[in-house]
Backbone bond lengths (Angstrom), bond angles and torsions (degrees), N, CA, C in turn:
res aa  C-N    CA-C-N  psi(-1)  N-CA   C-N-CA  omega(-1)  CA-C   N-CA-C  phi
1 M - - - 1.457 - - 1.538 109.58 -
2 T 1.294 115.50 129.65 1.475 119.52 178.76 1.469 111.13 -89.12
3 A 1.343 112.87 145.64 1.451 118.83 -179.72 1.547 108.67 -70.95
4 A 1.335 114.63 142.70 1.465 120.16 179.10 1.542 108.65 -67.96
5 V 1.294 114.25 143.74 1.474 121.88 177.27 1.518 107.73 -101.37
6 S 1.295 116.01 131.16 1.460 120.62 -179.02 1.530 109.71 -80.80
7 P 1.330 117.87 163.21 1.472 119.15 173.70 1.527 112.20 -62.62
8 V 1.321 116.68 -22.06 1.472 120.33 179.36 1.521 111.71 -73.32
9 T 1.312 117.26 -39.25 1.480 119.95 -176.64 1.525 113.49 -101.09
10 E 1.326 117.91 -2.29 1.474 121.61 179.42 1.494 110.62 -55.36
11 I 1.318 116.03 -42.71 1.493 120.30 172.96 1.525 105.55 -102.88
12 P 1.290 117.84 120.94 1.472 120.73 -175.86 1.557 111.60 -63.54
13 A 1.303 114.57 149.25 1.463 121.54 176.48 1.542 106.79 -68.11
14 L 1.350 113.75 153.14 1.432 120.30 176.10 1.519 111.22 -67.57
15 A 1.293 116.79 156.05 1.438 119.98 172.54 1.523 108.21 -60.19
16 P 1.343 118.69 148.16 1.484 119.30 -176.36 1.508 115.05 -51.51
17 E 1.325 119.73 -41.46 1.448 120.59 -177.00 1.532 111.77 -67.59
18 R 1.363 117.17 -34.87 1.437 121.06 176.59 1.535 110.87 -72.59
19 A 1.318 116.33 -38.60 1.478 121.88 176.84 1.513 109.05 -61.85
20 F 1.315 116.96 -44.47 1.486 120.83 -179.89 1.540 108.78 -59.37
21 A 1.321 119.02 -47.25 1.448 122.74 -177.98 1.550 110.19 -62.29
22 F 1.319 116.47 -40.32 1.458 120.79 179.41 1.512 110.78 -63.65
23 F 1.322 117.05 -49.75 1.467 119.67 -178.02 1.542 111.04 -68.69
24 A 1.336 119.48 -35.28 1.452 119.88 175.28 1.524 111.02 -64.27
25 E 1.306 116.95 -39.13 1.465 119.53 178.55 1.558 109.71 -64.74
26 R 1.290 118.14 -41.53 1.485 120.00 178.62 1.547 110.39 -61.28
27 L 1.291 115.71 -44.34 1.470 119.89 -178.81 1.537 111.56 -67.85
28 G 1.350 115.81 -22.36 1.453 120.82 176.42 1.529 112.48 -72.21
29 C 1.321 115.87 -12.18 1.473 122.69 -176.79 1.519 111.33 -117.03
30 Q 1.308 119.86 -8.69 1.450 122.43 -174.11 1.528 112.27 -127.96
31 A 1.334 114.30 148.61 1.454 120.85 172.82 1.538 106.25 -126.97
32 D 1.323 115.86 140.97 1.450 123.42 179.11 1.520 107.89 -87.98
33 P 1.347 118.23 138.67 1.474 117.68 178.57 1.548 113.85 -56.56
34 A 1.323 117.25 -35.08 1.459 120.00 179.07 1.506 110.89 -65.10
35 D 1.317 118.56 -38.27 1.466 120.19 176.93 1.511 111.30 -69.33
36 V 1.322 118.10 -38.16 1.501 122.61 177.34 1.529 108.03 -62.85
37 H 1.324 116.43 -51.32 1.469 119.69 179.40 1.518 113.54 -59.31
38 G 1.340 115.11 -45.07 1.494 119.64 179.45 1.511 111.94 -60.52
39 A 1.321 117.68 -42.99 1.465 120.15 179.66 1.539 109.13 -63.18
40 M 1.337 117.12 -41.96 1.460 120.95 -177.66 1.545 109.02 -66.94
41 R 1.307 115.34 -46.15 1.488 121.88 -178.36 1.561 111.31 -60.63
42 D 1.330 114.05 -38.74 1.502 118.55 -175.28 1.492 112.73 -91.19
43 G 1.330 119.46 7.15 1.442 121.78 177.80 1.521 113.61 72.66
44 R 1.346 116.65 26.90 1.449 121.18 -178.71 1.531 113.01 -117.32
45 Q 1.346 115.01 29.25 1.460 119.62 -179.06 1.532 109.83 -72.71
46 D 1.288 115.43 104.96 1.474 122.77 177.36 1.520 112.00 -110.88
47 F 1.273 117.19 37.48 1.426 125.56 -174.22 1.558 108.80 -153.79
48 T 1.319 116.18 162.42 1.487 122.45 177.12 1.506 107.12 -114.45
49 L 1.344 115.24 129.97 1.464 119.98 173.56 1.499 112.68 -81.64
50 V 1.300 117.64 133.67 1.450 122.41 179.21 1.512 109.71 -125.68
51 D 1.301 115.48 120.35 1.499 123.24 179.44 1.507 107.69 -93.89
52 V 1.344 117.63 115.59 1.469 121.07 -177.81 1.530 114.53 -93.72
53 R 1.329 116.43 6.58 1.461 120.51 176.49 1.558 109.94 -71.50
54 A 1.287 115.78 170.69 1.478 121.05 176.14 1.518 110.74 -57.85
55 E 1.312 117.80 148.25 1.478 122.89 -177.38 1.540 110.24 -53.28
56 G 1.316 117.77 -42.34 1.489 119.70 -178.42 1.532 112.38 -62.17
57 A 1.299 117.82 -37.38 1.459 120.61 175.93 1.493 111.29 -65.97
58 H 1.335 116.76 -40.14 1.467 121.70 179.14 1.542 108.93 -63.82
59 R 1.329 117.42 -43.44 1.471 118.90 -178.06 1.513 109.27 -63.71
60 K 1.320 117.06 -34.52 1.478 120.15 -177.77 1.532 110.49 -65.52
61 A 1.318 115.71 -50.85 1.463 120.86 179.97 1.511 109.73 -164.52
62 H 1.348 116.07 140.35 1.464 122.11 178.92 1.516 110.75 -154.42
63 L 1.287 115.40 168.84 1.483 120.33 175.09 1.527 108.78 -66.06
64 P 1.328 116.51 146.92 1.442 120.97 -176.21 1.548 111.11 -57.08
65 G 1.347 113.68 125.42 1.453 121.40 177.80 1.486 116.65 79.22
66 A 1.357 118.17 2.23 1.476 121.00 -175.00 1.527 110.15 -68.48
67 I 1.296 115.88 141.85 1.440 123.61 174.11 1.513 109.24 -90.48
68 S 1.343 117.40 136.05 1.473 121.22 177.12 1.493 109.05 -84.69
69 L 1.325 116.38 124.44 1.457 121.94 175.67 1.558 107.39 -146.80
70 P 1.332 116.50 81.96 1.456 119.57 -179.48 1.512 111.54 -56.64
71 L 1.350 116.47 150.65 1.433 120.71 -178.25 1.495 115.44 -47.89
72 A 1.343 118.25 -46.47 1.450 122.70 -176.67 1.530 112.04 -65.44
73 E 1.324 116.86 -16.06 1.504 121.46 -177.21 1.519 111.05 -100.50
74 I 1.312 120.16 4.82 1.469 119.88 178.95 1.542 107.03 -80.87
75 T 1.323 110.83 96.67 1.506 120.30 179.43 1.515 107.52 -128.03
76 A 1.329 115.03 163.24 1.468 119.08 179.41 1.528 110.63 -57.25
77 E 1.313 117.65 -37.57 1.465 120.69 -178.84 1.533 111.33 -64.67
78 R 1.372 115.84 -48.22 1.452 118.46 179.61 1.506 112.96 -65.28
79 V 1.338 115.03 -40.61 1.468 120.44 -178.66 1.540 112.17 -64.84
80 A 1.338 114.80 -33.47 1.471 119.41 177.28 1.524 112.56 -60.46
81 G 1.287 116.06 -26.45 1.470 122.13 -178.73 1.534 114.84 -88.47
82 L 1.339 116.77 -2.46 1.448 119.87 178.26 1.507 111.88 -80.27
83 P 1.345 118.87 153.79 1.463 120.18 175.42 1.505 111.12 -58.44
84 S 1.307 116.68 152.25 1.493 121.07 177.27 1.484 108.69 -73.16
85 G 1.354 114.94 165.48 1.454 119.81 178.74 1.484 113.49 97.81
86 L 1.304 117.35 -171.20 1.466 123.44 -176.20 1.516 111.37 -68.77
87 L 1.324 114.07 135.31 1.481 122.69 173.72 1.531 106.28 -106.26
88 V 1.349 115.37 134.46 1.445 121.04 175.44 1.555 107.18 -117.34
89 V 1.335 114.63 112.48 1.473 119.70 -173.84 1.526 110.03 -98.62
90 Y 1.342 114.84 150.67 1.463 121.01 176.49 1.520 109.24 -150.45
91 C 1.291 113.98 165.22 1.485 124.77 177.65 1.520 105.47 -134.00
92 W 1.343 117.86 -152.39 1.471 118.68 -177.87 1.501 113.56 -78.47
93 G 1.308 120.89 -39.73 1.447 119.64 -178.38 1.509 112.95 -171.27
94 P 1.313 117.23 -172.37 1.462 122.55 -172.25 1.540 114.18 -68.70
95 A 1.347 119.05 -17.37 1.446 118.38 -178.61 1.532 110.97 -89.39
96 C 1.296 117.61 5.66 1.456 122.92 -179.01 1.536 108.55 -109.97
97 N 1.322 116.28 131.55 1.443 118.55 178.74 1.521 112.21 -98.85
98 G 1.349 116.49 14.61 1.473 121.30 176.28 1.498 115.17 -55.73
99 P 1.340 118.15 -44.66 1.434 117.59 179.96 1.562 113.04 -68.97
100 T 1.304 115.97 -29.59 1.487 119.59 176.33 1.527 109.42 -66.46
101 K 1.328 116.01 -45.99 1.481 120.90 178.18 1.548 110.09 -63.49
102 G 1.353 114.81 -43.00 1.464 118.23 -178.95 1.511 111.85 -64.97
103 A 1.357 116.72 -43.14 1.422 121.11 177.87 1.498 112.75 -61.57
104 M 1.332 115.93 -39.29 1.459 119.72 179.37 1.550 109.64 -66.26
105 R 1.325 117.57 -42.98 1.477 119.68 178.31 1.544 111.33 -63.71
106 L 1.313 116.50 -42.48 1.452 119.61 179.75 1.564 111.03 -64.63
107 A 1.314 115.60 -41.10 1.476 118.98 176.83 1.520 110.86 -62.25
108 A 1.326 115.93 -41.81 1.486 121.19 178.37 1.530 111.59 -60.37
109 L 1.342 114.82 -26.58 1.488 118.94 177.13 1.498 113.13 -93.01
110 G 1.360 115.82 12.02 1.448 120.91 172.14 1.511 115.14 88.65
111 R 1.335 116.89 15.63 1.500 118.82 179.43 1.498 112.08 -97.35
112 E 1.337 116.38 146.86 1.404 124.33 172.98 1.550 106.63 -79.44
113 V 1.348 117.82 127.00 1.449 121.00 -170.53 1.532 112.29 -148.71
114 K 1.344 114.23 148.32 1.449 122.76 173.21 1.523 108.00 -134.81
115 E 1.316 117.40 149.46 1.447 124.49 175.96 1.518 108.69 -96.11
116 M 1.346 116.43 129.75 1.484 118.94 176.40 1.529 106.63 -85.11
117 I 1.307 115.59 110.94 1.446 122.96 -179.62 1.528 110.58 -66.31
118 G 1.316 116.94 139.21 1.460 121.15 178.55 1.544 113.11 92.77
119 G 1.332 117.03 -27.39 1.435 121.79 175.66 1.518 114.42 59.51
120 L 1.337 113.75 -162.04 1.467 121.54 179.72 1.533 113.14 -55.98
121 E 1.360 114.80 -35.53 1.449 119.60 -176.80 1.550 109.88 -59.53
122 Y 1.279 117.11 -47.03 1.505 119.33 -175.67 1.520 109.26 -77.89
123 W 1.309 118.50 -28.40 1.468 120.57 172.71 1.488 110.74 -58.37
124 V 1.325 115.22 -48.69 1.468 121.99 -179.38 1.526 110.74 -67.27
125 R 1.325 118.94 -38.92 1.440 122.17 178.70 1.550 111.55 -58.47
126 E 1.309 115.58 -31.10 1.494 120.48 178.89 1.515 111.26 -79.73
127 G 1.345 117.99 -9.78 1.450 120.40 178.58 1.523 114.47 84.40
128 W 1.327 118.20 17.62 1.467 120.87 179.61 1.526 111.35 -83.66
129 P 1.331 116.08 155.09 1.456 119.45 -173.56 1.514 113.94 -70.50
130 T 1.345 113.37 153.50 1.481 121.23 171.33 1.503 107.87 -125.65
131 E 1.322 116.13 166.08 1.454 123.12 177.54 1.534 105.88 -121.14
132 G 1.304 116.30 167.81 1.445 124.01 175.79 1.497 112.25 129.71
133 R 1.355 115.70 -172.06 1.460 121.63 179.71 1.518 110.86 -61.10
134 R 1.335 115.40 -39.46 1.481 121.06 -176.84 1.541 108.38 -131.34
135 P 1.331 116.77 77.61 1.475 116.77 177.08 1.525 109.15 -52.48
136 I 1.316 114.93 145.00 1.472 120.08 -173.52 1.545 110.11 -88.18
137 D 1.327 114.20 129.79 1.450 121.95 172.94 1.515 106.92 -87.65
138 P 1.353 119.25 108.61 1.448 121.89 -177.75 1.510 115.65 -57.46
139 S 1.336 117.82 -27.44 1.445 121.34 -179.40 1.521 113.36 -70.86
140 T 1.336 117.50 -21.95 1.465 120.65 -178.63 1.528 112.14 -122.35
141 A 1.292 118.39 2.03 1.498 119.88 -173.14 1.515 111.65 -64.78
142 G 1.300 114.12 140.31 1.445 123.27 171.95 1.545 108.69 -127.80
143 P 1.302 118.25 179.79 1.438 121.82 -176.15 1.534 112.82 -56.55
144 A 1.330 118.12 -36.25 1.452 119.00 -179.17 1.521 111.51 -66.05
145 D 1.309 117.68 -27.84 1.455 120.21 -179.42 1.514 113.26 -75.64
146 L 1.298 117.42 -14.56 1.462 121.74 -174.63 1.540 113.32 -89.33
147 G 1.311 119.26 -2.30 1.430 120.34 176.78 1.496 108.60 64.58
148 L 1.324 118.72 57.80 1.442 122.14 -173.26 1.533 112.36 -72.86
149 V 1.301 116.64 54.55 1.441 121.39 -179.26 1.531 107.21 -129.14
150 C 1.319 115.80 124.14 1.446 120.58 179.64 1.524 108.80 -95.63
């Protein structure tokens, strides 16, 4: 009798060196909200935050210091006016592929870019501050407060 194979082991894990390369590549394209917040809190922000949601959503609430650059406005002309260095893009949350599309467009225009996983939703869930007309109170925030517009 053969031992049953679980769905976890049905496809074998990669060799450690291939797994390392895979995970390093993922981290080269992603930023964790906790790392972004920690760098900002500790005065080590060496990147620019870019909010790819609609301008109205950005005006309502956004990460501290984030630049508004909606997806439809990512053009060579607009990108030329952005600060040099790494750009970290975000949208409202993990169910939105706006930051992935934005990061892809920015990379196509020659910019170094990472996507902040979790977006504004996970930033707020952690209780970190926002800016805008209506900064979000994490203790009472609901979906309408998160500017669910890409």
